[in-house]
mmCIF file as Biopython writes it, N, C-alpha, C and O atoms, coordinates in Angstrom:
data_model
#
loop_
_atom_site.group_PDB
_atom_site.id
_atom_site.type_symbol
_atom_site.label_atom_id
_atom_site.label_alt_id
_atom_site.label_comp_id
_atom_site.label_asym_id
_atom_site.label_entity_id
_atom_site.label_seq_id
_atom_site.pdbx_PDB_ins_code
_atom_site.Cartn_x
_atom_site.Cartn_y
_atom_site.Cartn_z
_atom_site.occupancy
_atom_site.B_iso_or_equiv
_atom_site.auth_seq_id
_atom_site.auth_asym_id
_atom_site.pdbx_PDB_model_num
ATOM 1   N N  . UNK A ? 1  ? 89.932  121.478 96.277  1.0 0.0 1  A 1 
ATOM 2   C CA . UNK A ? 1  ? 89.493  120.450 97.139  1.0 0.0 1  A 1 
ATOM 3   C C  . UNK A ? 1  ? 89.803  119.051 96.566  1.0 0.0 1  A 1 
ATOM 4   O O  . UNK A ? 1  ? 89.864  118.083 97.324  1.0 0.0 1  A 1 
ATOM 5   N N  . UNK A ? 2  ? 89.997  118.936 95.259  1.0 0.0 2  A 1 
ATOM 6   C CA . UNK A ? 2  ? 90.233  117.644 94.657  1.0 0.0 2  A 1 
ATOM 7   C C  . UNK A ? 2  ? 91.567  117.040 95.171  1.0 0.0 2  A 1 
ATOM 8   O O  . UNK A ? 2  ? 91.660  115.831 95.384  1.0 0.0 2  A 1 
ATOM 9   N N  . UNK A ? 3  ? 92.569  117.874 95.360  1.0 0.0 3  A 1 
ATOM 10  C CA . UNK A ? 3  ? 93.850  117.349 95.841  1.0 0.0 3  A 1 
ATOM 11  C C  . UNK A ? 3  ? 93.670  116.859 97.260  1.0 0.0 3  A 1 
ATOM 12  O O  . UNK A ? 3  ? 94.208  115.811 97.620  1.0 0.0 3  A 1 
ATOM 13  N N  . UNK A ? 4  ? 92.936  117.578 98.065  1.0 0.0 4  A 1 
ATOM 14  C CA . UNK A ? 4  ? 92.707  117.156 99.472  1.0 0.0 4  A 1 
ATOM 15  C C  . UNK A ? 4  ? 91.923  115.837 99.510  1.0 0.0 4  A 1 
ATOM 16  O O  . UNK A ? 4  ? 92.232  114.959 100.316 1.0 0.0 4  A 1 
ATOM 17  N N  . UNK A ? 5  ? 90.946  115.697 98.671  1.0 0.0 5  A 1 
ATOM 18  C CA . UNK A ? 5  ? 90.136  114.434 98.649  1.0 0.0 5  A 1 
ATOM 19  C C  . UNK A ? 5  ? 90.990  113.314 98.199  1.0 0.0 5  A 1 
ATOM 20  O O  . UNK A ? 5  ? 90.907  112.219 98.755  1.0 0.0 5  A 1 
ATOM 21  N N  . UNK A ? 6  ? 91.819  113.533 97.205  1.0 0.0 6  A 1 
ATOM 22  C CA . UNK A ? 6  ? 92.716  112.467 96.707  1.0 0.0 6  A 1 
ATOM 23  C C  . UNK A ? 6  ? 93.742  112.099 97.805  1.0 0.0 6  A 1 
ATOM 24  O O  . UNK A ? 6  ? 94.008  110.910 97.975  1.0 0.0 6  A 1 
ATOM 25  N N  . UNK A ? 7  ? 94.302  113.001 98.519  1.0 0.0 7  A 1 
ATOM 26  C CA . UNK A ? 7  ? 95.220  112.701 99.563  1.0 0.0 7  A 1 
ATOM 27  C C  . UNK A ? 7  ? 94.529  111.977 100.694 1.0 0.0 7  A 1 
ATOM 28  O O  . UNK A ? 7  ? 95.105  111.057 101.276 1.0 0.0 7  A 1 
ATOM 29  N N  . UNK A ? 8  ? 93.312  112.365 101.021 1.0 0.0 8  A 1 
ATOM 30  C CA . UNK A ? 8  ? 92.569  111.684 102.081 1.0 0.0 8  A 1 
ATOM 31  C C  . UNK A ? 8  ? 92.278  110.231 101.705 1.0 0.0 8  A 1 
ATOM 32  O O  . UNK A ? 8  ? 92.433  109.320 102.518 1.0 0.0 8  A 1 
ATOM 33  N N  . UNK A ? 9  ? 91.863  110.039 100.484 1.0 0.0 9  A 1 
ATOM 34  C CA . UNK A ? 9  ? 91.612  108.650 99.984  1.0 0.0 9  A 1 
ATOM 35  C C  . UNK A ? 9  ? 92.834  107.812 99.979  1.0 0.0 9  A 1 
ATOM 36  O O  . UNK A ? 9  ? 92.794  106.633 100.331 1.0 0.0 9  A 1 
ATOM 37  N N  . UNK A ? 10 ? 93.931  108.405 99.584  1.0 0.0 10 A 1 
ATOM 38  C CA . UNK A ? 10 ? 95.209  107.690 99.598  1.0 0.0 10 A 1 
ATOM 39  C C  . UNK A ? 10 ? 95.640  107.218 100.999 1.0 0.0 10 A 1 
ATOM 40  O O  . UNK A ? 10 ? 96.083  106.088 101.201 1.0 0.0 10 A 1 
ATOM 41  N N  . UNK A ? 11 ? 95.483  108.155 101.955 1.0 0.0 11 A 1 
ATOM 42  C CA . UNK A ? 11 ? 95.771  107.860 103.291 1.0 0.0 11 A 1 
ATOM 43  C C  . UNK A ? 11 ? 94.882  106.722 103.852 1.0 0.0 11 A 1 
ATOM 44  O O  . UNK A ? 11 ? 95.359  105.819 104.539 1.0 0.0 11 A 1 
ATOM 45  N N  . UNK A ? 12 ? 93.623  106.801 103.543 1.0 0.0 12 A 1 
ATOM 46  C CA . UNK A ? 12 ? 92.657  105.752 103.970 1.0 0.0 12 A 1 
ATOM 47  C C  . UNK A ? 12 ? 93.029  104.478 103.355 1.0 0.0 12 A 1 
ATOM 48  O O  . UNK A ? 12 ? 92.942  103.461 104.042 1.0 0.0 12 A 1 
ATOM 49  N N  . UNK A ? 13 ? 93.446  104.406 102.103 1.0 0.0 13 A 1 
ATOM 50  C CA . UNK A ? 13 ? 93.818  103.172 101.405 1.0 0.0 13 A 1 
ATOM 51  C C  . UNK A ? 13 ? 95.049  102.583 102.098 1.0 0.0 13 A 1 
ATOM 52  O O  . UNK A ? 13 ? 95.103  101.369 102.299 1.0 0.0 13 A 1 
ATOM 53  N N  . UNK A ? 14 ? 96.040  103.401 102.470 1.0 0.0 14 A 1 
ATOM 54  C CA . UNK A ? 14 ? 97.228  102.927 103.117 1.0 0.0 14 A 1 
ATOM 55  C C  . UNK A ? 14 ? 96.877  102.325 104.512 1.0 0.0 14 A 1 
ATOM 56  O O  . UNK A ? 14 ? 97.426  101.305 104.929 1.0 0.0 14 A 1 
ATOM 57  N N  . UNK A ? 15 ? 95.939  103.008 105.202 1.0 0.0 15 A 1 
ATOM 58  C CA . UNK A ? 15 ? 95.561  102.431 106.511 1.0 0.0 15 A 1 
ATOM 59  C C  . UNK A ? 15 ? 94.854  101.146 106.350 1.0 0.0 15 A 1 
ATOM 60  O O  . UNK A ? 15 ? 95.059  100.240 107.157 1.0 0.0 15 A 1 
ATOM 61  N N  . UNK A ? 16 ? 94.010  101.000 105.334 1.0 0.0 16 A 1 
ATOM 62  C CA . UNK A ? 16 ? 93.338  99.747  105.071 1.0 0.0 16 A 1 
ATOM 63  C C  . UNK A ? 16 ? 94.306  98.619  104.710 1.0 0.0 16 A 1 
ATOM 64  O O  . UNK A ? 16 ? 94.151  97.490  105.176 1.0 0.0 16 A 1 
ATOM 65  N N  . UNK A ? 17 ? 95.311  98.930  103.873 1.0 0.0 17 A 1 
ATOM 66  C CA . UNK A ? 17 ? 96.358  97.953  103.561 1.0 0.0 17 A 1 
ATOM 67  C C  . UNK A ? 17 ? 97.142  97.536  104.812 1.0 0.0 17 A 1 
ATOM 68  O O  . UNK A ? 17 ? 97.506  96.370  104.956 1.0 0.0 17 A 1 
ATOM 69  N N  . UNK A ? 18 ? 97.395  98.474  105.697 1.0 0.0 18 A 1 
ATOM 70  C CA . UNK A ? 18 ? 98.097  98.182  106.946 1.0 0.0 18 A 1 
ATOM 71  C C  . UNK A ? 18 ? 97.225  97.220  107.777 1.0 0.0 18 A 1 
ATOM 72  O O  . UNK A ? 18 ? 97.718  96.217  108.293 1.0 0.0 18 A 1 
ATOM 73  N N  . UNK A ? 19 ? 95.978  97.526  107.892 1.0 0.0 19 A 1 
ATOM 74  C CA . UNK A ? 19 ? 95.097  96.650  108.671 1.0 0.0 19 A 1 
ATOM 75  C C  . UNK A ? 19 ? 95.000  95.240  108.082 1.0 0.0 19 A 1 
ATOM 76  O O  . UNK A ? 19 ? 95.027  94.264  108.832 1.0 0.0 19 A 1 
ATOM 77  N N  . UNK A ? 20 ? 94.892  95.119  106.812 1.0 0.0 20 A 1 
ATOM 78  C CA . UNK A ? 20 ? 94.849  93.800  106.150 1.0 0.0 20 A 1 
ATOM 79  C C  . UNK A ? 20 ? 96.188  93.052  106.363 1.0 0.0 20 A 1 
ATOM 80  O O  . UNK A ? 20 ? 96.173  91.856  106.655 1.0 0.0 20 A 1 
ATOM 81  N N  . UNK A ? 21 ? 97.292  93.708  106.226 1.0 0.0 21 A 1 
ATOM 82  C CA . UNK A ? 21 ? 98.594  93.085  106.406 1.0 0.0 21 A 1 
ATOM 83  C C  . UNK A ? 21 ? 98.676  92.575  107.811 1.0 0.0 21 A 1 
ATOM 84  O O  . UNK A ? 21 ? 99.138  91.454  108.026 1.0 0.0 21 A 1 
ATOM 85  N N  . UNK A ? 22 ? 98.240  93.367  108.803 1.0 0.0 22 A 1 
ATOM 86  C CA . UNK A ? 22 ? 98.251  92.928  110.179 1.0 0.0 22 A 1 
ATOM 87  C C  . UNK A ? 22 ? 97.415  91.697  110.431 1.0 0.0 22 A 1 
ATOM 88  O O  . UNK A ? 22 ? 97.809  90.775  111.145 1.0 0.0 22 A 1 
ATOM 89  N N  . UNK A ? 23 ? 96.259  91.717  109.825 1.0 0.0 23 A 1 
ATOM 90  C CA . UNK A ? 23 ? 95.342  90.559  109.919 1.0 0.0 23 A 1 
ATOM 91  C C  . UNK A ? 23 ? 95.945  89.315  109.301 1.0 0.0 23 A 1 
ATOM 92  O O  . UNK A ? 23 ? 95.893  88.228  109.876 1.0 0.0 23 A 1 
ATOM 93  N N  . UNK A ? 24 ? 96.551  89.501  108.055 1.0 0.0 24 A 1 
ATOM 94  C CA . UNK A ? 24 ? 97.215  88.364  107.427 1.0 0.0 24 A 1 
ATOM 95  C C  . UNK A ? 24 ? 98.361  87.841  108.239 1.0 0.0 24 A 1 
ATOM 96  O O  . UNK A ? 24 ? 98.608  86.636  108.256 1.0 0.0 24 A 1 
ATOM 97  N N  . UNK A ? 25 ? 99.080  88.731  108.926 1.0 0.0 25 A 1 
ATOM 98  C CA . UNK A ? 25 ? 100.187 88.301  109.738 1.0 0.0 25 A 1 
ATOM 99  C C  . UNK A ? 25 ? 99.694  87.425  110.907 1.0 0.0 25 A 1 
ATOM 100 O O  . UNK A ? 25 ? 100.389 86.493  111.311 1.0 0.0 25 A 1 
ATOM 101 N N  . UNK A ? 26 ? 98.532  87.713  111.436 1.0 0.0 26 A 1 
ATOM 102 C CA . UNK A ? 26 ? 98.024  86.896  112.544 1.0 0.0 26 A 1 
ATOM 103 C C  . UNK A ? 26 ? 97.537  85.530  112.082 1.0 0.0 26 A 1 
ATOM 104 O O  . UNK A ? 26 ? 97.507  84.582  112.866 1.0 0.0 26 A 1 
ATOM 105 N N  . UNK A ? 27 ? 97.146  85.422  110.787 1.0 0.0 27 A 1 
ATOM 106 C CA . UNK A ? 27 ? 96.656  84.180  110.268 1.0 0.0 27 A 1 
ATOM 107 C C  . UNK A ? 27 ? 97.689  83.236  109.738 1.0 0.0 27 A 1 
ATOM 108 O O  . UNK A ? 27 ? 97.426  82.039  109.621 1.0 0.0 27 A 1 
ATOM 109 N N  . UNK A ? 28 ? 98.876  83.739  109.407 1.0 0.0 28 A 1 
ATOM 110 C CA . UNK A ? 28 ? 99.848  82.870  108.743 1.0 0.0 28 A 1 
ATOM 111 C C  . UNK A ? 28 ? 100.588 82.057  109.818 1.0 0.0 28 A 1 
ATOM 112 O O  . UNK A ? 28 ? 100.770 82.490  110.955 1.0 0.0 28 A 1 
ATOM 113 N N  . UNK A ? 29 ? 100.998 80.868  109.397 1.0 0.0 29 A 1 
ATOM 114 C CA . UNK A ? 29 ? 101.693 79.934  110.294 1.0 0.0 29 A 1 
ATOM 115 C C  . UNK A ? 29 ? 103.224 80.074  110.100 1.0 0.0 29 A 1 
ATOM 116 O O  . UNK A ? 29 ? 103.979 79.561  110.926 1.0 0.0 29 A 1 
ATOM 117 N N  . UNK A ? 30 ? 103.681 80.725  109.081 1.0 0.0 30 A 1 
ATOM 118 C CA . UNK A ? 30 ? 105.096 80.885  108.775 1.0 0.0 30 A 1 
ATOM 119 C C  . UNK A ? 30 ? 105.692 82.097  109.533 1.0 0.0 30 A 1 
ATOM 120 O O  . UNK A ? 30 ? 105.313 83.234  109.252 1.0 0.0 30 A 1 
ATOM 121 N N  . UNK A ? 31 ? 106.604 81.872  110.474 1.0 0.0 31 A 1 
ATOM 122 C CA . UNK A ? 31 ? 107.129 82.973  111.255 1.0 0.0 31 A 1 
ATOM 123 C C  . UNK A ? 31 ? 107.797 84.075  110.428 1.0 0.0 31 A 1 
ATOM 124 O O  . UNK A ? 31 ? 107.686 85.262  110.734 1.0 0.0 31 A 1 
ATOM 125 N N  . UNK A ? 32 ? 108.477 83.656  109.396 1.0 0.0 32 A 1 
ATOM 126 C CA . UNK A ? 32 ? 109.183 84.695  108.502 1.0 0.0 32 A 1 
ATOM 127 C C  . UNK A ? 32 ? 108.142 85.509  107.784 1.0 0.0 32 A 1 
ATOM 128 O O  . UNK A ? 32 ? 108.270 86.731  107.705 1.0 0.0 32 A 1 
ATOM 129 N N  . UNK A ? 33 ? 107.091 84.863  107.247 1.0 0.0 33 A 1 
ATOM 130 C CA . UNK A ? 33 ? 106.008 85.646  106.579 1.0 0.0 33 A 1 
ATOM 131 C C  . UNK A ? 33 ? 105.255 86.493  107.555 1.0 0.0 33 A 1 
ATOM 132 O O  . UNK A ? 33 ? 104.855 87.602  107.200 1.0 0.0 33 A 1 
ATOM 133 N N  . UNK A ? 34 ? 105.037 86.038  108.774 1.0 0.0 34 A 1 
ATOM 134 C CA . UNK A ? 34 ? 104.402 86.817  109.822 1.0 0.0 34 A 1 
ATOM 135 C C  . UNK A ? 34 ? 105.141 88.110  110.061 1.0 0.0 34 A 1 
ATOM 136 O O  . UNK A ? 34 ? 104.551 89.190  110.095 1.0 0.0 34 A 1 
ATOM 137 N N  . UNK A ? 35 ? 106.458 87.981  110.227 1.0 0.0 35 A 1 
ATOM 138 C CA . UNK A ? 35 ? 107.306 89.141  110.521 1.0 0.0 35 A 1 
ATOM 139 C C  . UNK A ? 35 ? 107.330 90.103  109.309 1.0 0.0 35 A 1 
ATOM 140 O O  . UNK A ? 35 ? 107.296 91.321  109.484 1.0 0.0 35 A 1 
ATOM 141 N N  . UNK A ? 36 ? 107.389 89.547  108.084 1.0 0.0 36 A 1 
ATOM 142 C CA . UNK A ? 36 ? 107.373 90.426  106.942 1.0 0.0 36 A 1 
ATOM 143 C C  . UNK A ? 36 ? 106.049 91.183  106.854 1.0 0.0 36 A 1 
ATOM 144 O O  . UNK A ? 36 ? 106.053 92.369  106.526 1.0 0.0 36 A 1 
ATOM 145 N N  . UNK A ? 37 ? 104.939 90.545  107.131 1.0 0.0 37 A 1 
ATOM 146 C CA . UNK A ? 37 ? 103.673 91.190  107.062 1.0 0.0 37 A 1 
ATOM 147 C C  . UNK A ? 37 ? 103.508 92.225  108.178 1.0 0.0 37 A 1 
ATOM 148 O O  . UNK A ? 37 ? 102.924 93.285  107.956 1.0 0.0 37 A 1 
ATOM 149 N N  . UNK A ? 38 ? 104.013 91.929  109.359 1.0 0.0 38 A 1 
ATOM 150 C CA . UNK A ? 38 ? 103.981 92.895  110.486 1.0 0.0 38 A 1 
ATOM 151 C C  . UNK A ? 38 ? 104.826 94.087  110.136 1.0 0.0 38 A 1 
ATOM 152 O O  . UNK A ? 38 ? 104.407 95.208  110.426 1.0 0.0 38 A 1 
ATOM 153 N N  . UNK A ? 39 ? 105.984 93.932  109.536 1.0 0.0 39 A 1 
ATOM 154 C CA . UNK A ? 39 ? 106.812 95.050  109.159 1.0 0.0 39 A 1 
ATOM 155 C C  . UNK A ? 39 ? 106.175 95.845  108.083 1.0 0.0 39 A 1 
ATOM 156 O O  . UNK A ? 39 ? 106.257 97.073  108.109 1.0 0.0 39 A 1 
ATOM 157 N N  . UNK A ? 40 ? 105.533 95.210  107.122 1.0 0.0 40 A 1 
ATOM 158 C CA . UNK A ? 40 ? 104.831 95.906  106.083 1.0 0.0 40 A 1 
ATOM 159 C C  . UNK A ? 40 ? 103.668 96.757  106.717 1.0 0.0 40 A 1 
ATOM 160 O O  . UNK A ? 40 ? 103.459 97.907  106.329 1.0 0.0 40 A 1 
ATOM 161 N N  . UNK A ? 41 ? 102.937 96.176  107.678 1.0 0.0 41 A 1 
ATOM 162 C CA . UNK A ? 41 ? 101.854 96.934  108.315 1.0 0.0 41 A 1 
ATOM 163 C C  . UNK A ? 41 ? 102.391 98.156  109.072 1.0 0.0 41 A 1 
ATOM 164 O O  . UNK A ? 41 ? 101.814 99.240  108.993 1.0 0.0 41 A 1 
ATOM 165 N N  . UNK A ? 42 ? 103.499 97.976  109.805 1.0 0.0 42 A 1 
ATOM 166 C CA . UNK A ? 42 ? 104.120 99.093  110.491 1.0 0.0 42 A 1 
ATOM 167 C C  . UNK A ? 42 ? 104.529 100.176 109.539 1.0 0.0 42 A 1 
ATOM 168 O O  . UNK A ? 42 ? 104.281 101.353 109.801 1.0 0.0 42 A 1 
ATOM 169 N N  . UNK A ? 43 ? 105.146 99.817  108.449 1.0 0.0 43 A 1 
ATOM 170 C CA . UNK A ? 43 ? 105.622 100.767 107.463 1.0 0.0 43 A 1 
ATOM 171 C C  . UNK A ? 43 ? 104.435 101.525 106.862 1.0 0.0 43 A 1 
ATOM 172 O O  . UNK A ? 43 ? 104.484 102.747 106.716 1.0 0.0 43 A 1 
ATOM 173 N N  . UNK A ? 44 ? 103.380 100.806 106.519 1.0 0.0 44 A 1 
ATOM 174 C CA . UNK A ? 44 ? 102.222 101.467 105.986 1.0 0.0 44 A 1 
ATOM 175 C C  . UNK A ? 44 ? 101.558 102.436 106.948 1.0 0.0 44 A 1 
ATOM 176 O O  . UNK A ? 44 ? 101.127 103.518 106.550 1.0 0.0 44 A 1 
ATOM 177 N N  . UNK A ? 45 ? 101.476 102.052 108.206 1.0 0.0 45 A 1 
ATOM 178 C CA . UNK A ? 45 ? 100.960 102.898 109.299 1.0 0.0 45 A 1 
ATOM 179 C C  . UNK A ? 45 ? 101.787 104.191 109.393 1.0 0.0 45 A 1 
ATOM 180 O O  . UNK A ? 45 ? 101.247 105.295 109.450 1.0 0.0 45 A 1 
ATOM 181 N N  . UNK A ? 46 ? 103.141 104.007 109.409 1.0 0.0 46 A 1 
ATOM 182 C CA . UNK A ? 46 ? 104.049 105.095 109.542 1.0 0.0 46 A 1 
ATOM 183 C C  . UNK A ? 46 ? 103.898 106.051 108.355 1.0 0.0 46 A 1 
ATOM 184 O O  . UNK A ? 46 ? 103.830 107.266 108.540 1.0 0.0 46 A 1 
ATOM 185 N N  . UNK A ? 47 ? 103.846 105.517 107.171 1.0 0.0 47 A 1 
ATOM 186 C CA . UNK A ? 47 ? 103.703 106.312 105.979 1.0 0.0 47 A 1 
ATOM 187 C C  . UNK A ? 47 ? 102.394 107.091 105.948 1.0 0.0 47 A 1 
ATOM 188 O O  . UNK A ? 47 ? 102.370 108.263 105.572 1.0 0.0 47 A 1 
ATOM 189 N N  . UNK A ? 48 ? 101.298 106.429 106.349 1.0 0.0 48 A 1 
ATOM 190 C CA . UNK A ? 48 ? 100.023 107.056 106.332 1.0 0.0 48 A 1 
ATOM 191 C C  . UNK A ? 48 ? 99.972  108.225 107.361 1.0 0.0 48 A 1 
ATOM 192 O O  . UNK A ? 48 ? 99.421  109.292 107.091 1.0 0.0 48 A 1 
ATOM 193 N N  . UNK A ? 49 ? 100.550 107.980 108.504 1.0 0.0 49 A 1 
ATOM 194 C CA . UNK A ? 49 ? 100.630 109.024 109.514 1.0 0.0 49 A 1 
ATOM 195 C C  . UNK A ? 49 ? 101.407 110.233 108.982 1.0 0.0 49 A 1 
ATOM 196 O O  . UNK A ? 49 ? 100.971 111.373 109.141 1.0 0.0 49 A 1 
ATOM 197 N N  . UNK A ? 50 ? 102.537 109.984 108.363 1.0 0.0 50 A 1 
ATOM 198 C CA . UNK A ? 50 ? 103.386 111.059 107.832 1.0 0.0 50 A 1 
ATOM 199 C C  . UNK A ? 50 ? 102.591 111.847 106.756 1.0 0.0 50 A 1 
ATOM 200 O O  . UNK A ? 50 ? 102.552 113.078 106.764 1.0 0.0 50 A 1 
ATOM 201 N N  . UNK A ? 51 ? 101.987 111.117 105.872 1.0 0.0 51 A 1 
ATOM 202 C CA . UNK A ? 51 ? 101.217 111.811 104.840 1.0 0.0 51 A 1 
ATOM 203 C C  . UNK A ? 51 ? 100.032 112.619 105.395 1.0 0.0 51 A 1 
ATOM 204 O O  . UNK A ? 51 ? 99.712  113.710 104.922 1.0 0.0 51 A 1 
ATOM 205 N N  . UNK A ? 52 ? 99.413  112.045 106.394 1.0 0.0 52 A 1 
ATOM 206 C CA . UNK A ? 52 ? 98.337  112.717 107.070 1.0 0.0 52 A 1 
ATOM 207 C C  . UNK A ? 52 ? 98.808  114.057 107.677 1.0 0.0 52 A 1 
ATOM 208 O O  . UNK A ? 52 ? 98.136  115.077 107.525 1.0 0.0 52 A 1 
ATOM 209 N N  . UNK A ? 53 ? 99.928  114.048 108.341 1.0 0.0 53 A 1 
ATOM 210 C CA . UNK A ? 53 ? 100.472 115.273 108.949 1.0 0.0 53 A 1 
ATOM 211 C C  . UNK A ? 53 ? 100.791 116.275 107.898 1.0 0.0 53 A 1 
ATOM 212 O O  . UNK A ? 53 ? 100.491 117.461 108.038 1.0 0.0 53 A 1 
ATOM 213 N N  . UNK A ? 54 ? 101.412 115.797 106.818 1.0 0.0 54 A 1 
ATOM 214 C CA . UNK A ? 54 ? 101.847 116.722 105.768 1.0 0.0 54 A 1 
ATOM 215 C C  . UNK A ? 54 ? 100.569 117.297 105.104 1.0 0.0 54 A 1 
ATOM 216 O O  . UNK A ? 54 ? 100.552 118.486 104.786 1.0 0.0 54 A 1 
ATOM 217 N N  . UNK A ? 55 ? 99.572  116.549 104.899 1.0 0.0 55 A 1 
ATOM 218 C CA . UNK A ? 55 ? 98.314  117.013 104.306 1.0 0.0 55 A 1 
ATOM 219 C C  . UNK A ? 55 ? 97.618  118.075 105.177 1.0 0.0 55 A 1 
ATOM 220 O O  . UNK A ? 55 ? 96.923  118.979 104.714 1.0 0.0 55 A 1 
ATOM 221 N N  . UNK A ? 56 ? 97.875  117.875 106.499 1.0 0.0 56 A 1 
ATOM 222 C CA . UNK A ? 56 ? 97.268  118.820 107.483 1.0 0.0 56 A 1 
ATOM 223 C C  . UNK A ? 56 ? 98.076  120.120 107.608 1.0 0.0 56 A 1 
ATOM 224 O O  . UNK A ? 56 ? 97.715  121.014 108.374 1.0 0.0 56 A 1 
ATOM 225 N N  . UNK A ? 57 ? 99.147  120.209 106.864 1.0 0.0 57 A 1 
ATOM 226 C CA . UNK A ? 57 ? 99.948  121.460 106.910 1.0 0.0 57 A 1 
ATOM 227 C C  . UNK A ? 57 ? 101.281 121.381 107.543 1.0 0.0 57 A 1 
ATOM 228 O O  . UNK A ? 57 ? 102.080 122.313 107.447 1.0 0.0 57 A 1 
ATOM 229 N N  . UNK A ? 58 ? 101.554 120.248 108.214 1.0 0.0 58 A 1 
ATOM 230 C CA . UNK A ? 58 ? 102.911 120.061 108.802 1.0 0.0 58 A 1 
ATOM 231 C C  . UNK A ? 58 ? 103.865 119.886 107.643 1.0 0.0 58 A 1 
ATOM 232 O O  . UNK A ? 58 ? 103.650 118.998 106.817 1.0 0.0 58 A 1 
ATOM 233 N N  . UNK A ? 59 ? 104.929 120.706 107.540 1.0 0.0 59 A 1 
ATOM 234 C CA . UNK A ? 59 ? 105.747 120.592 106.394 1.0 0.0 59 A 1 
ATOM 235 C C  . UNK A ? 59 ? 106.991 119.691 106.613 1.0 0.0 59 A 1 
ATOM 236 O O  . UNK A ? 59 ? 107.729 119.414 105.668 1.0 0.0 59 A 1 
ATOM 237 N N  . UNK A ? 60 ? 107.205 119.259 107.813 1.0 0.0 60 A 1 
ATOM 238 C CA . UNK A ? 60 ? 108.393 118.447 108.113 1.0 0.0 60 A 1 
ATOM 239 C C  . UNK A ? 60 ? 107.956 117.026 108.431 1.0 0.0 60 A 1 
ATOM 240 O O  . UNK A ? 60 ? 107.051 116.820 109.240 1.0 0.0 60 A 1 
ATOM 241 N N  . UNK A ? 61 ? 108.613 116.010 107.779 1.0 0.0 61 A 1 
ATOM 242 C CA . UNK A ? 61 ? 108.284 114.670 108.077 1.0 0.0 61 A 1 
ATOM 243 C C  . UNK A ? 61 ? 108.686 114.301 109.559 1.0 0.0 61 A 1 
ATOM 244 O O  . UNK A ? 61 ? 109.529 114.931 110.198 1.0 0.0 61 A 1 
ATOM 245 N N  . UNK A ? 62 ? 107.995 113.221 110.027 1.0 0.0 62 A 1 
ATOM 246 C CA . UNK A ? 62 ? 108.259 112.826 111.426 1.0 0.0 62 A 1 
ATOM 247 C C  . UNK A ? 62 ? 109.664 112.287 111.671 1.0 0.0 62 A 1 
ATOM 248 O O  . UNK A ? 62 ? 110.137 112.355 112.805 1.0 0.0 62 A 1 
ATOM 249 N N  . UNK A ? 63 ? 110.317 111.781 110.714 1.0 0.0 63 A 1 
ATOM 250 C CA . UNK A ? 63 ? 111.613 111.191 110.926 1.0 0.0 63 A 1 
ATOM 251 C C  . UNK A ? 63 ? 112.726 112.089 110.483 1.0 0.0 63 A 1 
ATOM 252 O O  . UNK A ? 63 ? 113.896 111.725 110.599 1.0 0.0 63 A 1 
#
């Protein structure tokens, strides 16, 4: 169960980082920084989704 708990925590951390990056993107006035933060949020969301599926037993990545 320890591996499952660690994987779940890691996925939750990635989702929290994605949420924070998205919020930071909305607050920044610099268009380039906004786009960078939005891209970072999208990548973290994608990575967390992929890890979640793999932890659930799906052996193939989504991409």
